[in-house]
LUMLUMDREN-2810 file (N, C-alpha, C; in Angstrom, 1 decimal):
<atoms>
<atom><aa>M</aa><ch>A</ch><at>N</at><xx>5.1</xx><yy>5.4</yy><zz>35.3</zz></atom>
<atom><aa>M</aa><ch>A</ch><at>CA</at><xx>5.7</xx><yy>4.6</yy><zz>34.2</zz></atom>
<atom><aa>M</aa><ch>A</ch><at>C</at><xx>7.1</xx><yy>4.3</yy><zz>34.5</zz></atom>
<atom><aa>S</aa><ch>A</ch><at>N</at><xx>7.5</xx><yy>3.1</yy><zz>34.3</zz></atom>
<atom><aa>S</aa><ch>A</ch><at>CA</at><xx>8.9</xx><yy>2.7</yy><zz>34.6</zz></atom>
<atom><aa>S</aa><ch>A</ch><at>C</at><xx>9.9</xx><yy>2.9</yy><zz>33.4</zz></atom>
<atom><aa>S</aa><ch>A</ch><at>N</at><xx>9.4</xx><yy>3.5</yy><zz>32.4</zz></atom>
<atom><aa>S</aa><ch>A</ch><at>CA</at><xx>10.3</xx><yy>3.7</yy><zz>31.2</zz></atom>
<atom><aa>S</aa><ch>A</ch><at>C</at><xx>10.5</xx><yy>5.2</yy><zz>30.9</zz></atom>
<atom><aa>N</aa><ch>A</ch><at>N</at><xx>11.4</xx><yy>5.5</yy><zz>30.1</zz></atom>
<atom><aa>N</aa><ch>A</ch><at>CA</at><xx>11.7</xx><yy>6.8</yy><zz>29.8</zz></atom>
<atom><aa>N</aa><ch>A</ch><at>C</at><xx>11.6</xx><yy>7.1</yy><zz>28.3</zz></atom>
<atom><aa>Y</aa><ch>A</ch><at>N</at><xx>10.6</xx><yy>6.5</yy><zz>27.7</zz></atom>
<atom><aa>Y</aa><ch>A</ch><at>CA</at><xx>10.4</xx><yy>6.7</yy><zz>26.2</zz></atom>
<atom><aa>Y</aa><ch>A</ch><at>C</at><xx>9.8</xx><yy>8.0</yy><zz>25.9</zz></atom>
<atom><aa>E</aa><ch>A</ch><at>N</at><xx>10.2</xx><yy>8.6</yy><zz>24.8</zz></atom>
<atom><aa>E</aa><ch>A</ch><at>CA</at><xx>9.6</xx><yy>9.9</yy><zz>24.4</zz></atom>
<atom><aa>E</aa><ch>A</ch><at>C</at><xx>8.1</xx><yy>9.6</yy><zz>24.0</zz></atom>
<atom><aa>I</aa><ch>A</ch><at>N</at><xx>7.3</xx><yy>10.6</yy><zz>24.4</zz></atom>
<atom><aa>I</aa><ch>A</ch><at>CA</at><xx>5.9</xx><yy>10.5</yy><zz>24.1</zz></atom>
<atom><aa>I</aa><ch>A</ch><at>C</at><xx>5.5</xx><yy>11.8</yy><zz>23.3</zz></atom>
<atom><aa>I</aa><ch>A</ch><at>N</at><xx>4.8</xx><yy>11.6</yy><zz>22.2</zz></atom>
<atom><aa>I</aa><ch>A</ch><at>CA</at><xx>4.4</xx><yy>12.8</yy><zz>21.4</zz></atom>
<atom><aa>I</aa><ch>A</ch><at>C</at><xx>2.9</xx><yy>12.8</yy><zz>21.6</zz></atom>
<atom><aa>I</aa><ch>A</ch><at>N</at><xx>2.3</xx><yy>14.0</yy><zz>22.0</zz></atom>
<atom><aa>I</aa><ch>A</ch><at>CA</at><xx>0.9</xx><yy>14.1</yy><zz>22.2</zz></atom>
<atom><aa>I</aa><ch>A</ch><at>C</at><xx>0.4</xx><yy>15.2</yy><zz>21.3</zz></atom>
<atom><aa>Y</aa><ch>A</ch><at>N</at><xx>-0.7</xx><yy>15.0</yy><zz>20.5</zz></atom>
<atom><aa>Y</aa><ch>A</ch><at>CA</at><xx>-1.3</xx><yy>16.0</yy><zz>19.7</zz></atom>
<atom><aa>Y</aa><ch>A</ch><at>C</at><xx>-2.8</xx><yy>15.8</yy><zz>19.6</zz></atom>
<atom><aa>W</aa><ch>A</ch><at>N</at><xx>-3.5</xx><yy>16.8</yy><zz>19.2</zz></atom>
<atom><aa>W</aa><ch>A</ch><at>CA</at><xx>-4.9</xx><yy>16.8</yy><zz>19.0</zz></atom>
<atom><aa>W</aa><ch>A</ch><at>C</at><xx>-5.2</xx><yy>16.2</yy><zz>17.6</zz></atom>
<atom><aa>S</aa><ch>A</ch><at>N</at><xx>-6.2</xx><yy>15.4</yy><zz>17.5</zz></atom>
<atom><aa>S</aa><ch>A</ch><at>CA</at><xx>-6.7</xx><yy>14.8</yy><zz>16.2</zz></atom>
<atom><aa>S</aa><ch>A</ch><at>C</at><xx>-8.1</xx><yy>15.2</yy><zz>16.0</zz></atom>
<atom><aa>D</aa><ch>A</ch><at>N</at><xx>-8.4</xx><yy>16.1</yy><zz>15.1</zz></atom>
<atom><aa>D</aa><ch>A</ch><at>CA</at><xx>-9.8</xx><yy>16.5</yy><zz>14.7</zz></atom>
<atom><aa>D</aa><ch>A</ch><at>C</at><xx>-10.6</xx><yy>15.3</yy><zz>14.3</zz></atom>
<atom><aa>E</aa><ch>A</ch><at>N</at><xx>-9.9</xx><yy>14.4</yy><zz>13.5</zz></atom>
<atom><aa>E</aa><ch>A</ch><at>CA</at><xx>-10.6</xx><yy>13.3</yy><zz>12.9</zz></atom>
<atom><aa>E</aa><ch>A</ch><at>C</at><xx>-11.1</xx><yy>12.3</yy><zz>14.1</zz></atom>
<atom><aa>D</aa><ch>A</ch><at>N</at><xx>-10.3</xx><yy>12.2</yy><zz>15.1</zz></atom>
<atom><aa>D</aa><ch>A</ch><at>CA</at><xx>-10.7</xx><yy>11.3</yy><zz>16.2</zz></atom>
<atom><aa>D</aa><ch>A</ch><at>C</at><xx>-11.4</xx><yy>12.0</yy><zz>17.3</zz></atom>
<atom><aa>G</aa><ch>A</ch><at>N</at><xx>-11.3</xx><yy>13.3</yy><zz>17.3</zz></atom>
<atom><aa>G</aa><ch>A</ch><at>CA</at><xx>-12.0</xx><yy>14.1</yy><zz>18.4</zz></atom>
<atom><aa>G</aa><ch>A</ch><at>C</at><xx>-11.3</xx><yy>13.8</yy><zz>19.7</zz></atom>
<atom><aa>A</aa><ch>A</ch><at>N</at><xx>-10.0</xx><yy>13.6</yy><zz>19.7</zz></atom>
<atom><aa>A</aa><ch>A</ch><at>CA</at><xx>-9.3</xx><yy>13.2</yy><zz>21.0</zz></atom>
<atom><aa>A</aa><ch>A</ch><at>C</at><xx>-7.8</xx><yy>13.6</yy><zz>20.8</zz></atom>
<atom><aa>F</aa><ch>A</ch><at>N</at><xx>-7.1</xx><yy>13.6</yy><zz>22.0</zz></atom>
<atom><aa>F</aa><ch>A</ch><at>CA</at><xx>-5.7</xx><yy>13.7</yy><zz>22.0</zz></atom>
<atom><aa>F</aa><ch>A</ch><at>C</at><xx>-5.1</xx><yy>12.3</yy><zz>21.7</zz></atom>
<atom><aa>I</aa><ch>A</ch><at>N</at><xx>-4.1</xx><yy>12.3</yy><zz>20.9</zz></atom>
<atom><aa>I</aa><ch>A</ch><at>CA</at><xx>-3.4</xx><yy>11.1</yy><zz>20.5</zz></atom>
<atom><aa>I</aa><ch>A</ch><at>C</at><xx>-2.0</xx><yy>11.1</yy><zz>21.1</zz></atom>
<atom><aa>A</aa><ch>A</ch><at>N</at><xx>-1.6</xx><yy>10.1</yy><zz>21.8</zz></atom>
<atom><aa>A</aa><ch>A</ch><at>CA</at><xx>-0.3</xx><yy>10.0</yy><zz>22.4</zz></atom>
<atom><aa>A</aa><ch>A</ch><at>C</at><xx>0.5</xx><yy>8.8</yy><zz>21.7</zz></atom>
<atom><aa>E</aa><ch>A</ch><at>N</at><xx>1.6</xx><yy>9.1</yy><zz>21.1</zz></atom>
<atom><aa>E</aa><ch>A</ch><at>CA</at><xx>2.4</xx><yy>8.1</yy><zz>20.4</zz></atom>
<atom><aa>E</aa><ch>A</ch><at>C</at><xx>3.8</xx><yy>7.9</yy><zz>21.1</zz></atom>
<atom><aa>V</aa><ch>A</ch><at>N</at><xx>4.3</xx><yy>6.7</yy><zz>21.0</zz></atom>
<atom><aa>V</aa><ch>A</ch><at>CA</at><xx>5.6</xx><yy>6.4</yy><zz>21.5</zz></atom>
<atom><aa>V</aa><ch>A</ch><at>C</at><xx>6.4</xx><yy>6.0</yy><zz>20.3</zz></atom>
<atom><aa>P</aa><ch>A</ch><at>N</at><xx>7.2</xx><yy>6.9</yy><zz>19.6</zz></atom>
<atom><aa>P</aa><ch>A</ch><at>CA</at><xx>7.8</xx><yy>6.6</yy><zz>18.3</zz></atom>
<atom><aa>P</aa><ch>A</ch><at>C</at><xx>8.8</xx><yy>5.4</yy><zz>18.4</zz></atom>
<atom><aa>E</aa><ch>A</ch><at>N</at><xx>9.4</xx><yy>5.2</yy><zz>19.5</zz></atom>
<atom><aa>E</aa><ch>A</ch><at>CA</at><xx>10.4</xx><yy>4.1</yy><zz>19.6</zz></atom>
<atom><aa>E</aa><ch>A</ch><at>C</at><xx>9.8</xx><yy>2.7</yy><zz>19.8</zz></atom>
<atom><aa>L</aa><ch>A</ch><at>N</at><xx>8.5</xx><yy>2.7</yy><zz>20.1</zz></atom>
<atom><aa>L</aa><ch>A</ch><at>CA</at><xx>7.8</xx><yy>1.4</yy><zz>20.2</zz></atom>
<atom><aa>L</aa><ch>A</ch><at>C</at><xx>6.8</xx><yy>1.3</yy><zz>19.1</zz></atom>
<atom><aa>P</aa><ch>A</ch><at>N</at><xx>7.1</xx><yy>0.6</yy><zz>18.0</zz></atom>
<atom><aa>P</aa><ch>A</ch><at>CA</at><xx>6.2</xx><yy>0.6</yy><zz>16.8</zz></atom>
<atom><aa>P</aa><ch>A</ch><at>C</at><xx>4.7</xx><yy>0.2</yy><zz>17.2</zz></atom>
<atom><aa>G</aa><ch>A</ch><at>N</at><xx>3.8</xx><yy>1.1</yy><zz>16.8</zz></atom>
<atom><aa>G</aa><ch>A</ch><at>CA</at><xx>2.4</xx><yy>0.8</yy><zz>17.0</zz></atom>
<atom><aa>G</aa><ch>A</ch><at>C</at><xx>1.9</xx><yy>1.2</yy><zz>18.4</zz></atom>
<atom><aa>C</aa><ch>A</ch><at>N</at><xx>2.8</xx><yy>1.7</yy><zz>19.2</zz></atom>
<atom><aa>C</aa><ch>A</ch><at>CA</at><xx>2.4</xx><yy>2.0</yy><zz>20.6</zz></atom>
<atom><aa>C</aa><ch>A</ch><at>C</at><xx>1.8</xx><yy>3.4</yy><zz>20.7</zz></atom>
<atom><aa>M</aa><ch>A</ch><at>N</at><xx>0.5</xx><yy>3.4</yy><zz>20.9</zz></atom>
<atom><aa>M</aa><ch>A</ch><at>CA</at><xx>-0.2</xx><yy>4.7</yy><zz>20.9</zz></atom>
<atom><aa>M</aa><ch>A</ch><at>C</at><xx>-1.5</xx><yy>4.5</yy><zz>21.7</zz></atom>
<atom><aa>A</aa><ch>A</ch><at>N</at><xx>-2.0</xx><yy>5.6</yy><zz>22.2</zz></atom>
<atom><aa>A</aa><ch>A</ch><at>CA</at><xx>-3.3</xx><yy>5.7</yy><zz>22.9</zz></atom>
<atom><aa>A</aa><ch>A</ch><at>C</at><xx>-4.0</xx><yy>7.0</yy><zz>22.7</zz></atom>
<atom><aa>D</aa><ch>A</ch><at>N</at><xx>-5.2</xx><yy>7.1</yy><zz>23.1</zz></atom>
<atom><aa>D</aa><ch>A</ch><at>CA</at><xx>-5.9</xx><yy>8.4</yy><zz>23.0</zz></atom>
<atom><aa>D</aa><ch>A</ch><at>C</at><xx>-6.6</xx><yy>8.7</yy><zz>24.3</zz></atom>
<atom><aa>G</aa><ch>A</ch><at>N</at><xx>-7.2</xx><yy>9.9</yy><zz>24.3</zz></atom>
<atom><aa>G</aa><ch>A</ch><at>CA</at><xx>-7.9</xx><yy>10.4</yy><zz>25.5</zz></atom>
<atom><aa>G</aa><ch>A</ch><at>C</at><xx>-8.6</xx><yy>11.7</yy><zz>25.1</zz></atom>
<atom><aa>K</aa><ch>A</ch><at>N</at><xx>-9.7</xx><yy>12.0</yy><zz>25.8</zz></atom>
<atom><aa>K</aa><ch>A</ch><at>CA</at><xx>-10.5</xx><yy>13.2</yy><zz>25.6</zz></atom>
<atom><aa>K</aa><ch>A</ch><at>C</at><xx>-9.7</xx><yy>14.4</yy><zz>26.1</zz></atom>
<atom><aa>T</aa><ch>A</ch><at>N</at><xx>-8.8</xx><yy>14.2</yy><zz>27.0</zz></atom>
<atom><aa>T</aa><ch>A</ch><at>CA</at><xx>-7.9</xx><yy>15.3</yy><zz>27.5</zz></atom>
<atom><aa>T</aa><ch>A</ch><at>C</at><xx>-6.5</xx><yy>14.9</yy><zz>27.3</zz></atom>
<atom><aa>Y</aa><ch>A</ch><at>N</at><xx>-5.6</xx><yy>15.9</yy><zz>27.4</zz></atom>
<atom><aa>Y</aa><ch>A</ch><at>CA</at><xx>-4.2</xx><yy>15.7</yy><zz>27.3</zz></atom>
<atom><aa>Y</aa><ch>A</ch><at>C</at><xx>-3.7</xx><yy>14.7</yy><zz>28.4</zz></atom>
<atom><aa>Q</aa><ch>A</ch><at>N</at><xx>-4.2</xx><yy>15.0</yy><zz>29.6</zz></atom>
<atom><aa>Q</aa><ch>A</ch><at>CA</at><xx>-3.8</xx><yy>14.2</yy><zz>30.7</zz></atom>
<atom><aa>Q</aa><ch>A</ch><at>C</at><xx>-4.3</xx><yy>12.8</yy><zz>30.6</zz></atom>
<atom><aa>K</aa><ch>A</ch><at>N</at><xx>-5.5</xx><yy>12.6</yy><zz>30.1</zz></atom>
<atom><aa>K</aa><ch>A</ch><at>CA</at><xx>-6.0</xx><yy>11.2</yy><zz>29.9</zz></atom>
<atom><aa>K</aa><ch>A</ch><at>C</at><xx>-5.2</xx><yy>10.4</yy><zz>28.8</zz></atom>
<atom><aa>A</aa><ch>A</ch><at>N</at><xx>-4.9</xx><yy>11.1</yy><zz>27.8</zz></atom>
<atom><aa>A</aa><ch>A</ch><at>CA</at><xx>-4.1</xx><yy>10.5</yy><zz>26.7</zz></atom>
<atom><aa>A</aa><ch>A</ch><at>C</at><xx>-2.7</xx><yy>10.1</yy><zz>27.3</zz></atom>
<atom><aa>L</aa><ch>A</ch><at>N</at><xx>-2.1</xx><yy>10.9</yy><zz>28.1</zz></atom>
<atom><aa>L</aa><ch>A</ch><at>CA</at><xx>-0.8</xx><yy>10.6</yy><zz>28.7</zz></atom>
<atom><aa>L</aa><ch>A</ch><at>C</at><xx>-1.0</xx><yy>9.4</yy><zz>29.7</zz></atom>
<atom><aa>A</aa><ch>A</ch><at>N</at><xx>-2.0</xx><yy>9.4</yy><zz>30.5</zz></atom>
<atom><aa>A</aa><ch>A</ch><at>CA</at><xx>-2.2</xx><yy>8.3</yy><zz>31.4</zz></atom>
<atom><aa>A</aa><ch>A</ch><at>C</at><xx>-2.5</xx><yy>7.0</yy><zz>30.7</zz></atom>
<atom><aa>N</aa><ch>A</ch><at>N</at><xx>-3.3</xx><yy>7.1</yy><zz>29.6</zz></atom>
<atom><aa>N</aa><ch>A</ch><at>CA</at><xx>-3.6</xx><yy>5.8</yy><zz>28.8</zz></atom>
<atom><aa>N</aa><ch>A</ch><at>C</at><xx>-2.3</xx><yy>5.3</yy><zz>28.2</zz></atom>
<atom><aa>V</aa><ch>A</ch><at>N</at><xx>-1.5</xx><yy>6.2</yy><zz>27.6</zz></atom>
<atom><aa>V</aa><ch>A</ch><at>CA</at><xx>-0.3</xx><yy>5.7</yy><zz>26.9</zz></atom>
<atom><aa>V</aa><ch>A</ch><at>C</at><xx>0.7</xx><yy>5.1</yy><zz>27.9</zz></atom>
<atom><aa>E</aa><ch>A</ch><at>N</at><xx>0.8</xx><yy>5.6</yy><zz>29.1</zz></atom>
<atom><aa>E</aa><ch>A</ch><at>CA</at><xx>1.7</xx><yy>5.0</yy><zz>30.1</zz></atom>
<atom><aa>E</aa><ch>A</ch><at>C</at><xx>1.3</xx><yy>3.5</yy><zz>30.3</zz></atom>
<atom><aa>V</aa><ch>A</ch><at>N</at><xx>0.0</xx><yy>3.2</yy><zz>30.4</zz></atom>
<atom><aa>V</aa><ch>A</ch><at>CA</at><xx>-0.5</xx><yy>1.8</yy><zz>30.6</zz></atom>
<atom><aa>V</aa><ch>A</ch><at>C</at><xx>-0.1</xx><yy>1.0</yy><zz>29.3</zz></atom>
<atom><aa>I</aa><ch>A</ch><at>N</at><xx>-0.3</xx><yy>1.6</yy><zz>28.2</zz></atom>
<atom><aa>I</aa><ch>A</ch><at>CA</at><xx>0.0</xx><yy>0.9</yy><zz>26.9</zz></atom>
<atom><aa>I</aa><ch>A</ch><at>C</at><xx>1.5</xx><yy>0.6</yy><zz>26.7</zz></atom>
<atom><aa>V</aa><ch>A</ch><at>N</at><xx>2.3</xx><yy>1.5</yy><zz>27.2</zz></atom>
<atom><aa>V</aa><ch>A</ch><at>CA</at><xx>3.8</xx><yy>1.2</yy><zz>27.1</zz></atom>
<atom><aa>V</aa><ch>A</ch><at>C</at><xx>4.1</xx><yy>0.0</yy><zz>27.9</zz></atom>
<atom><aa>E</aa><ch>A</ch><at>N</at><xx>3.6</xx><yy>-0.1</yy><zz>29.1</zz></atom>
<atom><aa>E</aa><ch>A</ch><at>CA</at><xx>3.8</xx><yy>-1.3</yy><zz>30.0</zz></atom>
<atom><aa>E</aa><ch>A</ch><at>C</at><xx>3.3</xx><yy>-2.5</yy><zz>29.3</zz></atom>
<atom><aa>E</aa><ch>A</ch><at>N</at><xx>2.1</xx><yy>-2.5</yy><zz>28.7</zz></atom>
<atom><aa>E</aa><ch>A</ch><at>CA</at><xx>1.5</xx><yy>-3.6</yy><zz>28.0</zz></atom>
<atom><aa>E</aa><ch>A</ch><at>C</at><xx>2.3</xx><yy>-4.0</yy><zz>26.8</zz></atom>
<atom><aa>W</aa><ch>A</ch><at>N</at><xx>2.8</xx><yy>-3.0</yy><zz>26.1</zz></atom>
<atom><aa>W</aa><ch>A</ch><at>CA</at><xx>3.6</xx><yy>-3.3</yy><zz>24.9</zz></atom>
<atom><aa>W</aa><ch>A</ch><at>C</at><xx>4.9</xx><yy>-4.0</yy><zz>25.3</zz></atom>
<atom><aa>I</aa><ch>A</ch><at>N</at><xx>5.6</xx><yy>-3.5</yy><zz>26.3</zz></atom>
<atom><aa>I</aa><ch>A</ch><at>CA</at><xx>6.8</xx><yy>-4.2</yy><zz>26.8</zz></atom>
<atom><aa>I</aa><ch>A</ch><at>C</at><xx>6.5</xx><yy>-5.6</yy><zz>27.3</zz></atom>
<atom><aa>Q</aa><ch>A</ch><at>N</at><xx>5.5</xx><yy>-5.8</yy><zz>28.0</zz></atom>
<atom><aa>Q</aa><ch>A</ch><at>CA</at><xx>5.1</xx><yy>-7.1</yy><zz>28.5</zz></atom>
<atom><aa>Q</aa><ch>A</ch><at>C</at><xx>4.9</xx><yy>-8.1</yy><zz>27.3</zz></atom>
<atom><aa>A</aa><ch>A</ch><at>N</at><xx>4.1</xx><yy>-7.6</yy><zz>26.3</zz></atom>
<atom><aa>A</aa><ch>A</ch><at>CA</at><xx>3.8</xx><yy>-8.5</yy><zz>25.2</zz></atom>
<atom><aa>A</aa><ch>A</ch><at>C</at><xx>5.1</xx><yy>-8.8</yy><zz>24.4</zz></atom>
<atom><aa>A</aa><ch>A</ch><at>N</at><xx>6.0</xx><yy>-7.8</yy><zz>24.2</zz></atom>
<atom><aa>A</aa><ch>A</ch><at>CA</at><xx>7.3</xx><yy>-8.1</yy><zz>23.6</zz></atom>
<atom><aa>A</aa><ch>A</ch><at>C</at><xx>8.1</xx><yy>-9.1</yy><zz>24.3</zz></atom>
<atom><aa>K</aa><ch>A</ch><at>N</at><xx>8.1</xx><yy>-9.0</yy><zz>25.6</zz></atom>
<atom><aa>K</aa><ch>A</ch><at>CA</at><xx>8.8</xx><yy>-10.0</yy><zz>26.4</zz></atom>
<atom><aa>K</aa><ch>A</ch><at>C</at><xx>8.2</xx><yy>-11.4</yy><zz>26.2</zz></atom>
<atom><aa>E</aa><ch>A</ch><at>N</at><xx>6.9</xx><yy>-11.5</yy><zz>26.3</zz></atom>
<atom><aa>E</aa><ch>A</ch><at>CA</at><xx>6.3</xx><yy>-12.8</yy><zz>26.1</zz></atom>
<atom><aa>E</aa><ch>A</ch><at>C</at><xx>6.5</xx><yy>-13.4</yy><zz>24.8</zz></atom>
<atom><aa>L</aa><ch>A</ch><at>N</at><xx>6.6</xx><yy>-12.6</yy><zz>23.8</zz></atom>
<atom><aa>L</aa><ch>A</ch><at>CA</at><xx>6.8</xx><yy>-13.1</yy><zz>22.4</zz></atom>
<atom><aa>L</aa><ch>A</ch><at>C</at><xx>8.3</xx><yy>-13.2</yy><zz>22.1</zz></atom>
<atom><aa>G</aa><ch>A</ch><at>N</at><xx>9.2</xx><yy>-12.9</yy><zz>23.0</zz></atom>
<atom><aa>G</aa><ch>A</ch><at>CA</at><xx>10.6</xx><yy>-13.0</yy><zz>22.8</zz></atom>
<atom><aa>G</aa><ch>A</ch><at>C</at><xx>11.2</xx><yy>-11.9</yy><zz>21.8</zz></atom>
<atom><aa>R</aa><ch>A</ch><at>N</at><xx>10.5</xx><yy>-10.8</yy><zz>21.7</zz></atom>
<atom><aa>R</aa><ch>A</ch><at>CA</at><xx>10.9</xx><yy>-9.8</yy><zz>20.7</zz></atom>
<atom><aa>R</aa><ch>A</ch><at>C</at><xx>11.8</xx><yy>-8.8</yy><zz>21.4</zz></atom>
<atom><aa>P</aa><ch>A</ch><at>N</at><xx>12.7</xx><yy>-8.1</yy><zz>20.7</zz></atom>
<atom><aa>P</aa><ch>A</ch><at>CA</at><xx>13.6</xx><yy>-7.1</yy><zz>21.3</zz></atom>
<atom><aa>P</aa><ch>A</ch><at>C</at><xx>12.8</xx><yy>-5.9</yy><zz>21.8</zz></atom>
<atom><aa>I</aa><ch>A</ch><at>N</at><xx>13.2</xx><yy>-5.3</yy><zz>22.9</zz></atom>
<atom><aa>I</aa><ch>A</ch><at>CA</at><xx>12.6</xx><yy>-4.1</yy><zz>23.4</zz></atom>
<atom><aa>I</aa><ch>A</ch><at>C</at><xx>13.6</xx><yy>-3.0</yy><zz>23.3</zz></atom>
<atom><aa>P</aa><ch>A</ch><at>N</at><xx>13.3</xx><yy>-2.0</yy><zz>22.4</zz></atom>
<atom><aa>P</aa><ch>A</ch><at>CA</at><xx>14.3</xx><yy>-0.9</yy><zz>22.2</zz></atom>
<atom><aa>P</aa><ch>A</ch><at>C</at><xx>14.6</xx><yy>-0.2</yy><zz>23.5</zz></atom>
<atom><aa>Q</aa><ch>A</ch><at>N</at><xx>15.8</xx><yy>0.2</yy><zz>23.7</zz></atom>
<atom><aa>Q</aa><ch>A</ch><at>CA</at><xx>16.2</xx><yy>1.1</yy><zz>24.8</zz></atom>
<atom><aa>Q</aa><ch>A</ch><at>C</at><xx>15.7</xx><yy>2.5</yy><zz>24.6</zz></atom>
<atom><aa>P</aa><ch>A</ch><at>N</at><xx>15.2</xx><yy>3.2</yy><zz>25.6</zz></atom>
<atom><aa>P</aa><ch>A</ch><at>CA</at><xx>14.8</xx><yy>4.6</yy><zz>25.4</zz></atom>
<atom><aa>P</aa><ch>A</ch><at>C</at><xx>16.0</xx><yy>5.4</yy><zz>24.9</zz></atom>
<atom><aa>R</aa><ch>A</ch><at>N</at><xx>15.8</xx><yy>6.2</yy><zz>23.9</zz></atom>
<atom><aa>R</aa><ch>A</ch><at>CA</at><xx>16.9</xx><yy>7.1</yy><zz>23.4</zz></atom>
<atom><aa>R</aa><ch>A</ch><at>C</at><xx>16.8</xx><yy>8.5</yy><zz>23.9</zz></atom>
<atom><aa>G</aa><ch>A</ch><at>N</at><xx>15.7</xx><yy>8.8</yy><zz>24.6</zz></atom>
<atom><aa>G</aa><ch>A</ch><at>CA</at><xx>15.6</xx><yy>10.1</yy><zz>25.1</zz></atom>
<atom><aa>G</aa><ch>A</ch><at>C</at><xx>15.1</xx><yy>11.1</yy><zz>24.0</zz></atom>
<atom><aa>R</aa><ch>A</ch><at>N</at><xx>15.4</xx><yy>12.3</yy><zz>24.2</zz></atom>
<atom><aa>R</aa><ch>A</ch><at>CA</at><xx>14.9</xx><yy>13.3</yy><zz>23.3</zz></atom>
<atom><aa>R</aa><ch>A</ch><at>C</at><xx>15.4</xx><yy>13.1</yy><zz>21.8</zz></atom>
<atom><aa>L</aa><ch>A</ch><at>N</at><xx>14.5</xx><yy>13.3</yy><zz>20.9</zz></atom>
<atom><aa>L</aa><ch>A</ch><at>CA</at><xx>14.8</xx><yy>13.2</yy><zz>19.5</zz></atom>
<atom><aa>L</aa><ch>A</ch><at>C</at><xx>15.7</xx><yy>14.3</yy><zz>19.1</zz></atom>
<atom><aa>M</aa><ch>A</ch><at>N</at><xx>16.5</xx><yy>14.1</yy><zz>18.0</zz></atom>
<atom><aa>M</aa><ch>A</ch><at>CA</at><xx>17.4</xx><yy>15.1</yy><zz>17.5</zz></atom>
<atom><aa>M</aa><ch>A</ch><at>C</at><xx>16.7</xx><yy>16.1</yy><zz>16.6</zz></atom>
<atom><aa>Y</aa><ch>A</ch><at>N</at><xx>15.4</xx><yy>15.9</yy><zz>16.3</zz></atom>
<atom><aa>Y</aa><ch>A</ch><at>CA</at><xx>14.7</xx><yy>16.8</yy><zz>15.5</zz></atom>
<atom><aa>Y</aa><ch>A</ch><at>C</at><xx>13.3</xx><yy>17.0</yy><zz>16.1</zz></atom>
<atom><aa>A</aa><ch>A</ch><at>N</at><xx>12.6</xx><yy>18.0</yy><zz>15.6</zz></atom>
<atom><aa>A</aa><ch>A</ch><at>CA</at><xx>11.2</xx><yy>18.2</yy><zz>16.0</zz></atom>
<atom><aa>A</aa><ch>A</ch><at>C</at><xx>10.4</xx><yy>18.7</yy><zz>14.9</zz></atom>
</atoms>
């Protein structure tokens, strides 16, 4: 992945999968049956999110790094 966005990964009983979210990119999330698969999937989605934003002329937030809270 060419970006440094924070990724939050958690288990969802409702979905029966791990969910990976990128808080700095609205709506950017993916899932996977394993932690590693969720991470791999969200890395692809981040690139797609950035590409779509560029094509639509929308701003792309700069990675902020670690959140100040958890």
